[in-house]
DOLO-143419 format. One line per 8 residues: their letters; for each residue x, y, z of C-alpha. Coordinates in nm, 2 decimals. Each point is the difference from the previous one (the first is absolute). Layout:
BEGIN
a	X:Y:Z ~ ...
***
This chain:
BEGIN
msgqlppq	11.05:-12.73:3.06 ~ 0.14:0.06:0.34 ~ 0.04:0.34:0.13 ~ -0.31:0.16:-0.17 ~ -0.31:0.10:0.17 ~ -0.33:-0.14:-0.12 ~ -0.22:0.24:-0.19 ~ -0.23:0.20:0.23
kpaittkp	-0.37:0.03:-0.07 ~ -0.14:0.35:-0.03 ~ -0.16:0.14:0.31 ~ -0.38:0.01:0.00 ~ -0.13:0.34:0.10 ~ -0.36:0.02:0.12 ~ -0.20:0.33:0.08 ~ -0.14:0.02:0.34
qpipvepq	-0.38:-0.06:0.00 ~ -0.22:0.23:0.21 ~ -0.17:-0.15:0.30 ~ -0.38:0.02:-0.05 ~ -0.16:0.20:0.28 ~ -0.37:-0.01:0.05 ~ -0.17:0.34:0.07 ~ -0.13:0.04:0.35
pipvkpip	-0.31:0.21:0.06 ~ 0.05:0.31:0.21 ~ -0.22:-0.01:0.30 ~ -0.24:0.30:0.03 ~ -0.13:0.07:0.33 ~ -0.36:0.13:0.00 ~ -0.04:0.35:0.14 ~ -0.20:-0.03:0.32
essetkrs	-0.30:0.22:0.03 ~ 0.02:0.21:0.31 ~ -0.29:0.02:0.24 ~ -0.03:0.39:-0.05 ~ -0.06:-0.04:-0.37 ~ -0.28:-0.25:0.06 ~ -0.15:0.22:0.25 ~ 0.00:0.30:-0.24
ffllalil	-0.17:-0.19:-0.28 ~ -0.26:-0.13:0.25 ~ -0.08:0.36:0.12 ~ -0.02:0.14:-0.35 ~ -0.25:-0.27:-0.10 ~ -0.21:0.05:0.31 ~ -0.02:0.38:-0.06 ~ -0.10:-0.05:-0.36
gisfavlf	-0.27:-0.25:0.10 ~ -0.15:0.23:0.26 ~ 0.00:0.30:-0.24 ~ -0.19:-0.19:-0.27 ~ -0.25:-0.12:0.26 ~ -0.07:0.35:0.13 ~ -0.05:0.13:-0.36 ~ -0.25:-0.28:-0.07
vvagiigl	-0.19:0.08:0.32 ~ -0.02:0.38:-0.08 ~ -0.11:-0.06:-0.35 ~ -0.27:-0.23:0.12 ~ -0.13:0.25:0.25 ~ -0.01:0.28:-0.26 ~ -0.19:-0.21:-0.25 ~ -0.25:-0.10:0.27
illlgnag	-0.06:0.36:0.09 ~ -0.06:0.10:-0.37 ~ -0.23:-0.29:-0.05 ~ -0.21:0.09:0.31 ~ -0.01:0.37:-0.11 ~ -0.13:-0.07:-0.35 ~ -0.26:-0.23:0.15 ~ -0.12:0.27:0.23
dggsdskd	-0.02:0.27:-0.27 ~ -0.18:-0.23:-0.24 ~ -0.25:-0.13:0.25 ~ -0.35:0.12:0.05 ~ -0.10:0.28:0.23 ~ -0.05:-0.17:0.34 ~ 0.00:0.16:0.34 ~ 0.21:0.29:-0.11
vadagerd	-0.25:0.09:-0.27 ~ -0.28:-0.01:0.25 ~ 0.19:0.22:0.24 ~ 0.09:0.24:-0.27 ~ -0.37:0.04:-0.09 ~ -0.08:0.11:0.35 ~ 0.30:0.26:0.02 ~ 0.08:0.31:-0.22
vspfgsps	0.37:-0.09:-0.02 ~ 0.21:-0.31:0.05 ~ 0.19:-0.05:0.32 ~ 0.32:0.09:-0.19 ~ -0.11:0.35:-0.09 ~ -0.07:-0.06:-0.37 ~ -0.35:-0.03:-0.16 ~ -0.15:-0.35:0.03
rterrstg	-0.11:-0.21:-0.29 ~ -0.36:0.09:0.05 ~ 0.09:0.37:-0.01 ~ 0.20:-0.06:-0.32 ~ -0.29:-0.16:-0.17 ~ -0.25:0.27:0.11 ~ 0.22:0.30:-0.07 ~ 0.16:-0.12:-0.32
ipnrfsnr	0.35:0.02:0.15 ~ 0.21:-0.27:-0.18 ~ 0.20:-0.26:0.17 ~ 0.38:0.04:0.00 ~ 0.04:-0.24:-0.29 ~ -0.33:0.10:-0.19 ~ -0.05:0.23:-0.29 ~ -0.01:0.36:0.09
sqlkeied	-0.24:0.08:-0.28 ~ -0.28:-0.13:0.23 ~ 0.01:0.32:0.21 ~ -0.34:0.15:0.06 ~ -0.08:0.37:0.04 ~ 0.03:0.14:0.36 ~ -0.34:0.11:0.12 ~ 0.03:0.07:0.37
fdtalvsl	0.26:0.10:0.26 ~ 0.04:-0.35:0.14 ~ 0.10:-0.14:-0.34 ~ 0.24:0.29:-0.04 ~ 0.16:-0.06:0.34 ~ 0.04:-0.37:-0.08 ~ 0.17:0.09:-0.33 ~ 0.22:0.26:0.17
nssfptdq	0.13:-0.27:0.24 ~ 0.07:-0.23:-0.29 ~ 0.35:-0.08:-0.11 ~ -0.07:0.06:-0.37 ~ 0.08:0.35:-0.14 ~ -0.30:-0.01:-0.23 ~ -0.24:-0.05:0.30 ~ 0.18:0.27:0.20
eralewma	-0.02:0.25:-0.29 ~ -0.37:-0.06:-0.06 ~ -0.07:0.04:0.37 ~ 0.20:0.33:0.02 ~ -0.19:0.14:-0.30 ~ -0.33:-0.09:0.16 ~ 0.09:0.16:0.33 ~ 0.12:0.32:-0.18
kntipkse	-0.34:0.04:-0.16 ~ -0.22:-0.11:0.29 ~ -0.04:0.09:0.37 ~ 0.19:-0.21:0.25 ~ -0.18:-0.07:0.33 ~ 0.15:0.18:0.29 ~ 0.03:-0.31:0.20 ~ 0.22:-0.16:-0.27
lkrvvdrs	0.19:0.31:-0.09 ~ 0.30:-0.07:0.22 ~ 0.02:-0.36:-0.12 ~ 0.00:0.11:-0.36 ~ 0.26:0.28:0.05 ~ 0.24:-0.24:0.18 ~ -0.04:-0.25:-0.28 ~ 0.08:0.27:-0.25
aklltepg	0.31:0.11:0.19 ~ 0.12:-0.36:0.01 ~ -0.05:-0.04:-0.38 ~ 0.20:0.31:-0.05 ~ 0.32:-0.16:0.15 ~ -0.05:-0.35:-0.14 ~ 0.14:-0.12:-0.33 ~ -0.27:0.02:-0.26
srsvqgks	-0.15:0.18:-0.30 ~ 0.07:0.37:-0.05 ~ -0.36:0.06:-0.07 ~ -0.10:-0.16:0.33 ~ 0.26:0.21:0.19 ~ -0.12:0.32:-0.17 ~ -0.37:-0.06:0.08 ~ 0.10:-0.10:0.36
fdlllkhg	0.18:0.33:0.04 ~ -0.30:0.19:-0.13 ~ -0.23:-0.18:0.25 ~ 0.25:0.06:0.28 ~ 0.03:0.37:-0.09 ~ -0.38:0.04:0.00 ~ -0.08:-0.19:0.32 ~ 0.34:-0.02:0.19
nashtstv	0.16:0.23:0.25 ~ 0.34:0.12:0.11 ~ 0.07:-0.33:0.19 ~ 0.05:-0.17:-0.34 ~ 0.29:0.23:-0.09 ~ 0.26:-0.25:0.10 ~ -0.17:-0.25:-0.23 ~ 0.01:0.24:-0.29
ikagkiyr	0.37:0.07:0.07 ~ 0.07:-0.37:0.00 ~ -0.17:-0.04:-0.33 ~ 0.20:0.29:-0.14 ~ 0.33:-0.16:0.10 ~ -0.09:-0.32:-0.19 ~ -0.09:0.17:-0.32 ~ -0.38:-0.04:0.04
lsekqfgr	-0.11:0.36:-0.05 ~ 0.05:0.28:-0.24 ~ 0.14:0.34:0.08 ~ -0.34:0.16:-0.06 ~ -0.18:-0.24:0.23 ~ 0.26:0.05:0.27 ~ -0.03:0.38:-0.03 ~ -0.38:-0.02:0.03
wfkkyndt	0.02:-0.19:0.32 ~ 0.25:0.23:0.17 ~ -0.19:0.30:-0.12 ~ -0.29:-0.13:0.20 ~ 0.19:-0.14:0.29 ~ 0.33:0.19:0.05 ~ 0.08:-0.09:0.36 ~ 0.37:0.09:0.07
kyadslid	0.05:-0.30:0.22 ~ 0.05:-0.21:-0.32 ~ 0.26:0.24:-0.13 ~ 0.29:-0.23:0.12 ~ -0.14:-0.30:-0.19 ~ -0.03:0.21:-0.31 ~ 0.35:0.13:0.04 ~ 0.12:-0.36:0.01
mlgmagsp	-0.16:-0.05:-0.34 ~ 0.22:0.27:-0.15 ~ 0.30:-0.23:0.03 ~ -0.17:-0.26:-0.22 ~ 0.06:-0.01:-0.37 ~ -0.27:0.07:-0.26 ~ -0.37:0.04:0.07 ~ 0.00:-0.01:0.38
adlgksal	0.24:0.29:0.02 ~ -0.23:0.21:-0.22 ~ -0.30:-0.10:0.20 ~ 0.17:0.10:0.33 ~ 0.11:0.34:-0.14 ~ -0.35:0.08:-0.14 ~ -0.16:-0.09:0.34 ~ 0.25:0.21:0.19
lemgkkie	-0.06:0.30:-0.23 ~ -0.37:-0.03:0.07 ~ 0.07:0.03:0.38 ~ 0.18:0.34:-0.06 ~ 0.25:0.19:0.22 ~ -0.14:-0.14:0.33 ~ 0.23:-0.29:-0.05 ~ 0.31:0.22:-0.07
pqilqnyn	0.18:-0.10:0.33 ~ -0.02:-0.37:-0.10 ~ 0.12:0.07:-0.35 ~ 0.29:0.21:0.14 ~ 0.12:-0.29:0.20 ~ 0.05:-0.20:-0.32 ~ 0.16:0.29:-0.19 ~ 0.34:-0.19:0.02
skhyntrr	-0.13:-0.36:-0.01 ~ 0.25:-0.27:-0.11 ~ -0.26:-0.11:-0.26 ~ 0.05:0.20:-0.32 ~ -0.37:-0.01:-0.10 ~ -0.12:0.10:0.35 ~ 0.25:0.29:0.01 ~ -0.08:0.12:-0.34
scrdmlsk	-0.38:-0.01:0.05 ~ 0.02:0.18:0.34 ~ 0.22:0.27:-0.15 ~ -0.24:0.05:-0.29 ~ -0.30:0.03:0.24 ~ 0.18:0.26:0.22 ~ 0.10:0.19:-0.31 ~ -0.37:0.01:-0.11
wktdrkki	-0.11:0.12:0.34 ~ 0.28:0.26:0.01 ~ 0.12:-0.11:0.34 ~ 0.22:0.25:0.19 ~ 0.37:-0.05:-0.07 ~ 0.08:0.04:0.37 ~ -0.21:-0.30:0.09 ~ 0.18:-0.21:-0.27
akqcildl	0.34:0.12:0.12 ~ -0.08:-0.09:0.36 ~ -0.11:-0.35:-0.10 ~ 0.32:-0.05:-0.20 ~ 0.21:0.11:0.29 ~ -0.18:-0.24:0.23 ~ 0.04:-0.29:-0.25 ~ 0.38:0.05:0.00
tntnksts	0.04:-0.24:0.30 ~ -0.29:-0.24:-0.10 ~ 0.14:-0.32:-0.14 ~ -0.34:-0.08:-0.16 ~ 0.02:0.30:-0.23 ~ 0.21:0.06:-0.31 ~ 0.30:0.19:0.15 ~ 0.14:0.06:-0.35
dvlqwlkt	-0.31:0.19:-0.11 ~ -0.01:0.20:0.32 ~ 0.36:0.11:-0.05 ~ -0.06:0.08:-0.36 ~ -0.31:0.22:0.09 ~ 0.19:0.19:0.27 ~ 0.30:0.04:-0.23 ~ -0.21:0.16:-0.28
sepisdlk	-0.23:0.21:0.23 ~ 0.06:0.34:0.15 ~ 0.04:-0.02:0.38 ~ -0.27:0.13:0.24 ~ 0.15:0.19:0.29 ~ -0.27:-0.12:0.25 ~ 0.09:-0.36:-0.07 ~ 0.38:0.03:0.02
platqqii	0.03:-0.11:0.37 ~ -0.21:-0.31:-0.07 ~ 0.19:-0.07:-0.32 ~ 0.34:0.03:0.18 ~ -0.11:-0.24:0.27 ~ -0.13:-0.26:-0.25 ~ 0.30:0.03:-0.23 ~ 0.24:-0.05:0.29
klmsdkkr	-0.19:-0.31:0.11 ~ 0.03:-0.14:-0.35 ~ 0.37:0.08:-0.03 ~ 0.07:-0.15:0.34 ~ -0.17:-0.33:-0.08 ~ 0.28:-0.22:-0.14 ~ -0.25:-0.27:-0.10 ~ -0.13:0.23:-0.27
rtfhryda	0.14:-0.02:-0.35 ~ 0.32:0.20:-0.05 ~ -0.13:0.20:-0.30 ~ -0.30:0.11:0.20 ~ 0.23:0.14:0.27 ~ 0.21:0.17:-0.27 ~ -0.31:0.16:-0.15 ~ -0.12:0.11:0.34
tkiivkwg	0.33:0.18:0.05 ~ -0.06:0.20:-0.32 ~ -0.36:0.08:0.12 ~ 0.10:0.11:0.35 ~ 0.19:0.31:-0.14 ~ -0.33:0.10:-0.17 ~ -0.26:-0.09:0.27 ~ 0.22:0.02:0.31
desacgfi	0.03:0.27:0.26 ~ 0.28:0.11:0.24 ~ -0.05:-0.31:0.22 ~ 0.13:-0.21:-0.29 ~ 0.35:0.15:0.02 ~ 0.11:-0.22:0.28 ~ -0.10:-0.32:-0.17 ~ 0.16:0.11:-0.33
adseltlf	0.33:0.08:0.19 ~ 0.01:-0.35:0.15 ~ -0.13:-0.20:-0.29 ~ 0.25:-0.18:-0.23 ~ -0.25:0.03:-0.29 ~ 0.08:0.37:-0.04 ~ 0.34:-0.09:-0.15 ~ -0.15:-0.21:-0.28
tdpkaiad	-0.31:0.18:-0.11 ~ -0.01:0.36:-0.11 ~ 0.26:0.20:0.20 ~ -0.06:0.32:-0.18 ~ -0.37:0.00:0.09 ~ 0.08:-0.09:0.36 ~ 0.25:0.28:0.02 ~ -0.25:0.25:-0.13
flmqfnsk	-0.26:-0.13:0.25 ~ 0.24:0.03:0.30 ~ 0.11:0.35:-0.10 ~ -0.36:0.12:0.07 ~ 0.04:-0.05:0.38 ~ 0.23:0.13:0.27 ~ -0.01:-0.28:0.24 ~ 0.30:-0.21:0.13
daarglar	-0.15:-0.31:-0.18 ~ 0.02:0.19:-0.33 ~ 0.36:0.09:0.07 ~ 0.08:-0.36:0.08 ~ -0.16:-0.11:-0.32 ~ 0.19:0.25:-0.21 ~ 0.32:-0.10:0.16 ~ -0.05:-0.35:-0.14
lignyrvd	-0.03:0.14:-0.35 ~ 0.33:0.20:0.00 ~ 0.23:-0.11:-0.28 ~ -0.28:-0.19:-0.18 ~ 0.06:0.02:-0.37 ~ -0.38:-0.01:-0.07 ~ -0.07:0.33:0.18 ~ 0.13:0.36:-0.03
rnkvvaal	0.29:-0.02:0.25 ~ 0.04:0.37:0.02 ~ -0.37:0.04:0.08 ~ 0.02:-0.26:0.28 ~ 0.31:0.16:0.15 ~ -0.16:0.35:-0.01 ~ -0.31:-0.14:0.17 ~ 0.21:-0.15:0.28
vkfgseae	0.19:0.32:0.04 ~ -0.33:0.17:0.08 ~ -0.05:-0.24:0.29 ~ 0.34:0.11:0.15 ~ 0.15:-0.18:0.29 ~ -0.32:-0.20:0.05 ~ 0.10:-0.21:-0.30 ~ 0.36:-0.05:0.12
dfvlpyvn	-0.07:-0.32:0.19 ~ -0.18:-0.14:-0.30 ~ 0.28:0.08:-0.24 ~ 0.29:-0.13:0.22 ~ -0.07:-0.38:-0.06 ~ 0.07:0.05:-0.37 ~ 0.34:0.17:0.04 ~ 0.19:-0.33:-0.05
esdsrkrd	-0.24:-0.15:-0.26 ~ 0.17:-0.21:-0.27 ~ -0.19:0.19:-0.27 ~ 0.22:0.29:-0.08 ~ -0.30:0.23:-0.11 ~ -0.18:-0.06:0.33 ~ 0.33:0.04:0.20 ~ 0.10:0.32:-0.17
darsllvr	-0.34:0.16:0.05 ~ -0.01:-0.10:0.36 ~ 0.35:0.15:0.07 ~ -0.08:0.32:-0.18 ~ -0.32:0.04:0.21 ~ 0.20:-0.05:0.32 ~ 0.23:0.27:-0.11 ~ -0.30:0.23:-0.05
fkteskki	-0.14:-0.10:0.34 ~ 0.35:0.07:0.15 ~ -0.01:-0.33:0.18 ~ 0.28:-0.06:0.25 ~ 0.27:-0.24:-0.11 ~ -0.04:-0.17:0.34 ~ -0.35:-0.10:-0.09 ~ 0.09:-0.11:-0.35
aaqciadf	0.29:-0.20:0.15 ~ -0.24:-0.18:0.24 ~ -0.21:-0.10:-0.30 ~ 0.31:-0.13:-0.17 ~ 0.09:-0.21:0.30 ~ -0.36:-0.13:0.02 ~ 0.02:-0.11:-0.36 ~ 0.34:-0.15:0.05
ttdepslr	-0.10:-0.21:0.31 ~ -0.34:-0.11:-0.13 ~ -0.07:-0.37:-0.04 ~ -0.31:0.06:-0.22 ~ 0.06:-0.20:-0.32 ~ -0.18:0.26:-0.21 ~ 0.24:0.28:0.13 ~ 0.33:-0.17:-0.03
hrkttaie	0.08:0.17:-0.33 ~ 0.03:0.33:0.20 ~ 0.30:-0.12:0.21 ~ 0.28:0.10:-0.25 ~ -0.17:0.32:-0.10 ~ -0.05:0.10:0.36 ~ 0.37:-0.05:0.09 ~ 0.12:0.19:-0.30
ylaklkpq	-0.22:0.29:0.08 ~ 0.09:-0.01:0.36 ~ 0.37:0.04:-0.09 ~ -0.08:0.33:-0.19 ~ -0.19:0.16:0.29 ~ 0.15:0.25:0.23 ~ 0.07:-0.17:0.33 ~ -0.18:0.11:0.32
pnsgiaka	0.15:-0.04:0.35 ~ -0.14:-0.25:0.24 ~ -0.24:-0.14:-0.26 ~ 0.06:-0.37:0.07 ~ 0.05:-0.07:-0.37 ~ 0.37:-0.10:0.04 ~ -0.09:-0.23:0.29 ~ -0.25:-0.19:-0.22
lgeflshe	0.25:-0.03:-0.28 ~ 0.28:-0.10:0.23 ~ -0.21:-0.29:0.13 ~ -0.04:-0.13:-0.35 ~ 0.37:0.04:-0.09 ~ 0.13:-0.17:0.32 ~ -0.14:-0.33:-0.15 ~ 0.09:0.06:-0.36
lpkerrdf	0.34:0.17:-0.02 ~ 0.20:-0.29:0.15 ~ -0.11:-0.23:-0.28 ~ 0.26:-0.07:-0.27 ~ -0.26:0.02:-0.27 ~ -0.23:0.30:0.02 ~ -0.29:0.10:-0.22 ~ -0.05:0.34:-0.16
ltdrvafa	-0.26:0.09:0.25 ~ 0.25:-0.02:0.29 ~ 0.24:0.24:-0.18 ~ -0.28:0.25:-0.05 ~ -0.10:-0.03:0.37 ~ 0.36:0.06:0.10 ~ 0.02:0.30:-0.23 ~ -0.32:0.14:0.16
fcnwadqd	0.14:-0.07:0.35 ~ 0.31:0.21:-0.08 ~ -0.23:0.29:-0.08 ~ -0.21:-0.03:0.32 ~ 0.26:-0.12:0.26 ~ 0.04:0.21:0.31 ~ 0.22:0.00:0.32 ~ -0.14:-0.33:0.12
qkqmlqsm	0.11:-0.18:-0.32 ~ 0.37:0.11:-0.01 ~ 0.13:-0.35:0.05 ~ -0.20:-0.15:-0.28 ~ 0.08:0.29:-0.22 ~ 0.37:-0.05:0.06 ~ -0.04:-0.36:-0.11 ~ -0.14:0.11:-0.33
vddrsyri	0.29:0.22:-0.08 ~ 0.20:-0.31:-0.09 ~ -0.29:-0.16:-0.19 ~ 0.09:-0.17:-0.33 ~ -0.26:0.21:-0.18 ~ 0.17:0.33:-0.08 ~ -0.35:0.17:-0.01 ~ -0.08:-0.10:0.36
cvaaimrq	0.36:0.09:0.11 ~ -0.03:0.35:-0.15 ~ -0.35:0.06:0.15 ~ 0.13:-0.11:0.34 ~ 0.30:0.24:-0.02 ~ -0.23:0.29:-0.10 ~ -0.23:-0.07:0.29 ~ 0.30:-0.02:0.24
lqidsdqg	0.11:0.35:-0.11 ~ -0.34:0.13:0.12 ~ -0.03:-0.18:0.34 ~ 0.37:-0.07:0.09 ~ 0.22:0.24:-0.20 ~ 0.34:-0.11:0.12 ~ -0.06:-0.37:-0.06 ~ -0.16:0.09:-0.33
krnlkkhf	0.30:0.20:-0.12 ~ 0.24:-0.29:0.09 ~ -0.21:-0.25:-0.20 ~ -0.04:0.25:-0.28 ~ 0.38:0.05:-0.03 ~ 0.06:-0.38:0.02 ~ -0.25:-0.10:-0.27 ~ 0.07:0.30:-0.22
adfsrrre	0.34:-0.15:-0.05 ~ -0.17:-0.30:-0.15 ~ -0.03:0.07:-0.37 ~ -0.30:-0.23:-0.04 ~ -0.21:0.20:0.25 ~ 0.15:0.34:-0.06 ~ -0.23:0.08:-0.29 ~ -0.32:-0.08:0.19
lakmltek	0.12:0.20:0.30 ~ 0.08:0.30:-0.22 ~ -0.35:-0.03:-0.15 ~ -0.16:0.00:0.34 ~ 0.20:0.29:0.13 ~ -0.08:0.20:-0.31 ~ -0.37:-0.06:0.06 ~ 0.02:0.13:0.36
gpeveeiv	0.13:0.33:-0.12 ~ 0.19:0.28:0.19 ~ -0.10:-0.15:0.33 ~ 0.28:-0.27:-0.03 ~ 0.26:0.25:-0.13 ~ 0.21:-0.01:0.31 ~ -0.01:-0.38:0.00 ~ 0.15:0.00:-0.35
hsllstsd	0.28:0.22:0.12 ~ 0.13:-0.29:0.21 ~ 0.04:-0.21:-0.31 ~ 0.26:0.25:-0.15 ~ 0.27:-0.09:0.25 ~ 0.12:-0.31:-0.17 ~ 0.30:-0.08:-0.22 ~ -0.20:-0.20:-0.25
egevvdal	-0.06:0.22:-0.30 ~ -0.31:-0.19:-0.11 ~ -0.17:0.06:0.33 ~ 0.09:0.37:-0.01 ~ -0.13:0.04:-0.36 ~ -0.34:-0.17:0.09 ~ -0.03:0.22:0.31 ~ 0.07:0.31:-0.21
nilkqigt	-0.27:-0.10:-0.25 ~ -0.25:-0.02:0.29 ~ 0.10:0.35:0.11 ~ -0.03:0.11:-0.36 ~ -0.37:-0.09:0.01 ~ -0.09:0.11:0.36 ~ 0.28:0.22:0.12 ~ -0.04:0.36:0.13
sksvsqie	0.24:0.27:0.11 ~ 0.08:-0.20:0.31 ~ 0.19:-0.25:-0.22 ~ 0.21:0.25:-0.19 ~ 0.29:-0.01:0.25 ~ 0.00:-0.38:0.02 ~ 0.01:-0.03:-0.38 ~ 0.27:0.26:-0.04
kvagvakk	0.21:-0.19:0.26 ~ -0.04:-0.32:-0.20 ~ 0.09:0.18:-0.32 ~ 0.32:0.13:0.15 ~ 0.11:-0.35:0.11 ~ -0.10:-0.14:-0.34 ~ 0.21:0.26:-0.18 ~ 0.29:-0.06:0.22
fnkrralr	0.00:-0.37:-0.06 ~ -0.10:0.03:-0.36 ~ -0.34:-0.17:0.04 ~ -0.15:0.13:-0.32 ~ -0.34:-0.17:0.02 ~ -0.06:0.12:0.36 ~ 0.12:0.35:-0.09 ~ -0.24:0.02:-0.30
taeealaa	-0.29:-0.13:0.20 ~ 0.07:0.25:0.28 ~ 0.00:0.29:-0.25 ~ -0.33:-0.12:-0.15 ~ -0.15:-0.02:0.35 ~ 0.11:0.35:0.09 ~ -0.14:0.13:-0.33 ~ -0.34:-0.17:0.06
ikqrdesd	-0.03:0.14:0.35 ~ 0.09:0.35:-0.12 ~ -0.26:-0.02:-0.28 ~ -0.28:-0.11:0.25 ~ 0.09:0.28:0.24 ~ -0.02:0.25:-0.29 ~ -0.34:-0.14:-0.11 ~ -0.13:0.02:0.35
q	0.09:0.36:0.03
***
């Protein structure tokens, strides 16, 4: 069959077989040991080895010593025993073995029941020197009943004194004290005091000793015991009471001790002895400046006690020292301020007047204290209290009025105080003193020009008050104000203080300041402008009238000018007449209103003339105002007649 393709065999598809891969081991590099690590391990091993070796050597030495010691104690009595038989005591001060066997004194580790009765002094002395309380007690009992040889008496007494201060049995200490009291002397007082401080004696025993030996040179040691708690304090007090009033000066020195127990005990003793209160007061005054005393208790005592006139100078001196010491606590200084008005004299007035503490303590008591004296320091102190709300202001003002002109210089610094009460009282006092305005103005300038930070609050008040004062010629005030304004007025932005200074300048300007005054006439502040015009009317009448007429035509400033002219009164009456010759009805009406308030018979013709013109030209408002002004002037004239 031609033309046909032979049948094709199906294609054989085979899956790809994975190629076997043998796992390869990952090479691991060993971590090399550094030379520093090896060196550290070697040093550590060496140190441990040396430490163990030293411990073994020390342990061996200790064991050898213990072994030799036991062998020596357990051995037989050799040369030491022979030597001990020839001597009374061993070379170490304790009884030898031979003595222990002969006297019955037991060994340190033997049974104490083997003690024998003491038959002679030598045995008692050996027992007294023993370290066992039983031996010591038996020896002290024997010596209390029998006679002690005079040659050994000092030795026995010294041993008893030593037992008194060593730790031991109460019974031994009691018997030692009895033996010491019987055979001792005043030289053992320090030992007895030492025993009392360490709780070795009773109050009865202590009192018995100082009843027998009451030497005052030991008083200070006993006073030291008063500061201890418990039994020693009671012992010291009982011993001091036995000494009596001869130690009163030493007790007085501790009347204000910092230790409560000492202070209380000393005060109890002085109370029992009825010590003079003047002595106690003097000691308290002297302790005021002693930092080793309780200042609080001193101040409390002085506060609650009545003053003694003879001690007031000393008290004043000491209190001033305390208050002047800024290292002392503040509340101590405040308390001292309260006490100085009770214990102080006239010499304290100056310190009170200068001290800042007077403003914060008790102003009422300080005011009452200062009113007792007539010195300048008292006036200066009272001047600081004017306007104080904690005192009677009228009482302080009346006291200053009694001083008269002497107090003027002390009151002046407060005339511009920010506190209105103080300021008002100062100004009222200056009125009573009839102080010159020139002097007050000088104080105002001083307050205004000061650079003291604490007085800057007075600047504004000083300038405002200066503007109200009556100007004095050739005072130099205007010159001082002009120097300030020459720097401040040209500035575009001015503060309120500059405006106040300019207003005050207008009040005080004189002939030398005409040019600056003229520059203020056109100031943007209508208040300054009006003040400048009013001052010009006084020192340069023609220029003032021209400026007045010019600015009176300005409605915005007319009202203020009218107010100022009205306040000046009849003295500016003729100046107001020049304002009537204008065609503006509003200006004429305002000028007539001024004359209505201040006009006199001098203005009648001028007002009638204006009324005729107003009637002619039918100016009703001007005519009505003129008629009212004439009626007011007529009424004032009738009332004056």
